N, C-alpha and C positions, 0 to 999 in steps of 0.2 A: 436122791440127787445124783447127778452125773459127775464124772471126774473133772469135767470142765468147769462146773460150778464150784467144786472144791478147790480147784487151782485159783479160780477168781477170788474166792473168799481168802484163801492163804496169802495171795499176793496183796490183797487189800489190807488184811491184818498185819502183814510184815511192813507195808508201807506206812500205816498208822503208828506202829511201834517204833519205826525209825523217825518219822516226822513229828511225833508228838513232843519229845524233848527238845526239838528245834524251834518250837514256837516261842520259847523264851531265850534262845541262844543268840549271842551277838558274834558276828565275825568281825574280829579286830584286825585292821590293816596292819601289815608287818612293818612298814616304815613309818614310824612316828618320829617327826623331826624333834630335835630338842627344844625348839622355841615353844611348840604346841604343849610339850610335856611341862615346861616351866610355867606357861601360862595357866595350865589346867591346875597346877599346885597352887598358884597364886589365887585362883578362884576358889578353890577348896578352903584355903586358909581364910578367905574373907567370908565364906559361908559360916565357918567356925567362929569368926569373930561375931557375926550377926547373931548367930545362935546363943553366944554367951553374953550378949547385952542384956542389961536390965531394962526391960521394955515397960515396966511399971511406972517410970517417971517420965516417959516420953508422951508427947502430945500426939493427938490423932493423925496429923499430918505427917510426922515424923515415922510413925508406924506404917503409914501408907507408902511413904517413900522407901522404907526398908523392904516391905512386901515387893514393890515394884523392882527393886535392885535384885532381890532374890530370884524373881521370875526371869530377869534379864541374864542373870549368871547361869541359871539352868538352862536357858536357851543356848547360851554360848557353849556350855559344856556338852550338850547334845550335839551342837555343830562340830566341836573339836573331836568327839568320839568317832564320828564317821562310820559307825557299824552298820550292818544290814540287819534289820529286825524283820521277823517273820510273824505276822499276827494270826490269831487263831482263824479269823475269817478268811485269810488267804489260804491257810492249810485246808480248810473245808471246801473252798472253791476248787483247789487242786485235787482233792479227793473226788469231788463231783465229776470233774473233767475225766479223771482216770476212769470212774465208773462208766461214764458215757461212751469212752474210748473203747474200753473192753467190752 
């Protein structure tokens, strides 16, 4: 193998080493308003209340409404977090583009 191939492989390995931990990293915005923080605390508290409920005595429709409420709370929490997520698929596409460019 030539020096050029070694440099390509080294740069690819370096990129993978740097980008792999970023696949699950979340970039949190610096400025979180106090109202968003209070709202997220309220939502977390409600999730804990739902978790602590005795569901054995509930009817089927009540359980269904609780599941729906939990899904809505999780959607709202995701919207409040506002982070940037990198999926594994996106990283693979980036790597393939870099290979094609190099």
